[in-house]
N, C-alpha and C positions, 0 to 999 in steps of 0.2 A: 885526519880529516874525519875518521869515522867517529871519533868520540865528540866532535862538535855537533854532528847531526842527531846523534842520540840523546844530547843533554838539552837540546832546545825544545821548548814547550810548543805545542799546537794550539794557537788561539781559536781555530775553528772547532776542534775536538772539545774544548772546555765549554764553548758556547752551546754546542749540540747537548753535552753532558748537563749543563744546567737547565736547558730548556725542557729535557725530558724528565729532570728532577722536579721542576715546576709544574709540569703536567701532572705527575704522581701526586704531587702535593695538593692540586686544584682537585683532582679526583676524590682524595681522602676528604677535603673540605666538604665536597658535594654530598658524600657519603653520610657525614656528620648533620649536615643540614638537613639531608633528607629524612634521617632517622629520628631528629628532634622534631621536625614537621610531622612525621606519621604518629608519633607519641602524643602530640598536643592537638593538632588541628584536623588531621586526616579524616576522623570518624564524622565530623560534623560535614566536611566536604563531600563524603561518601553519601551521608543521608540525603544531602541537597540533590546530588546527582540522581540518586534513586527516585526522589519525588519528581523531578523533572522527567525522567525517563518514564514513569508511571503515567504522567499528565500527557506526554507525546503519545504513549502506546495507547491510551483510551481514545484521544482524538482520532488517531489512525484507525482504530477498529470501528468507531462509529462512522466515519467518512467512507470506508470500505463496505461496511455493512450498508449504508444507504445506496451506494452504487450498485451493490450486487442485487438488492431488493428491486431498484428499478429496472436491472437488466432482465431478472427473472419476470418482472411483469411485461416488459416488453416482448420477450421471448414467447411467453404463455399467448399473448394476444396474436403474435405472428403465426404460432402454431395453430391456434383457433381458426384464424383466418385461411391458413393453407388447407386445413380439414374442410372447411365450408366450401372453399373453392373447388376441391376435389369433389365433394360430395355433389355440388352443383354441375359440375362438368359430366359426372358419371350419370347424373340424373337426366341431363340434357341428351346425353348419349343414349340411355336407355328409352327415354320418350321416342327419340328419334328412330330407334330400332322397333319400338313397339308400333309406332305408326306405320312403319314401312311393312312390318309383317301383318298388320291389321288391314292394311289396304291391298295386300296381295293374297290374303287367304279367303277361302270361300265362307259363306256366311254361317255355315254349320259350326265352326269352332268358335269357343267362347272368347270374349275379348279380355285382354289383360290390362290391369290398372296399377299403377305404382302410387304409393303414398306420397303426399304432397310435402314439400320441404319447405321450410320458411328461409327467407334470404336474411343476410346480415348486412351491416354497415360496410362500407369501402375499407380496405385494410389501412389506407393512410389515415383515415379519419379516427379509427380504433387506437392506431399507435398514439396519435396526438392526444386523445382522451387519456390514455394510460400514462403518459409523460406529464400531463397536467396534473393527474392525481398524485403522482409520486412527487411532484414540486410542492404541491400543497402540503402533502405530508411531512416533507422535510421542512417546510415554513412553520410547521406547528410544533416540530420536535424541540424540547427544550435543551439548551446547551449548558453545560456545566460552567460555572463561574471561573476565571482564570485565577491560577494560584500564582502568587507572587511571592518569592522567598529571597531574602537578602542575607548574605554572610555578616556575621557580627564583627565589628572591628576589634582588633586585640590590641592590647597596650603592651608595653616592654614588661610590665608588672606581671601580667597574666601568662606571658611566655616562659617566664622563669620557674 
């Protein structure tokens, strides 16, 4: 009984062995195709990818630069408005204090006068003015023409 079990072949084991061998051969074939492609066509594809990457990078830098410029302009405008508001508030408080002091002091003390300060436009109007200026500058900025590259078709004769 024991001899009959050992001499029988296992069809499942043969199928697994054949499948693994086919996977091995497919991997070898892929390596050869890749090597041939790398020797003949990879350089051109790499150069095309570099050109496309350069174009995307320059557009991105230009876009980010324009946005940063606009953000800096708005930030500077808001800073100037805040400074003007603080100055006006301090001036108003100082004028009120001077008025109170002068009204309660005897006539023998000298009067204190503060220098006059100029008033600026409302903050919202200034921000809108800066945004319009940034948009106008963007509209006048020249854009680089689009670069279109196409891969060359290869024939069987050029591959060999």
